C-alpha positions, 0 to 999 in steps of 0.5 A: 489520487484518484485512478486505479492502478495495479500492486505487486506481491513479490513474494507470490508473485501475484499482481491485484488491481487498487480501484480507484478511493481504495488503499493498497490495504483495502485490497490486500484483505479484501483479495484474503492476504494476510497482512499485518497492520494497525489503524486503517489510515495510514497514520501508525506504519503497521503495514509499511513496506518497502516499494520494490520498484516503481512510486509509491503511490499511498492514498494516505499521507507518510508518517514523517514527509521529510523521510527520504527514502522509497518506504 
């Protein structure tokens, strides 16, 4: 995915633009949002969160592509 997109945080109500080539995690860290993470590569699932609305747009592969939920 090479296009920028927006992500909104439900609890804070803040919206951020995730630049092309950047991940949601990278953007949130740059914006000073405290995020729990471990691998920075999308493999361990530590930073995984629910999608309330819209489509999942992670630039990393899901840990289990057969999983049917929208996390």
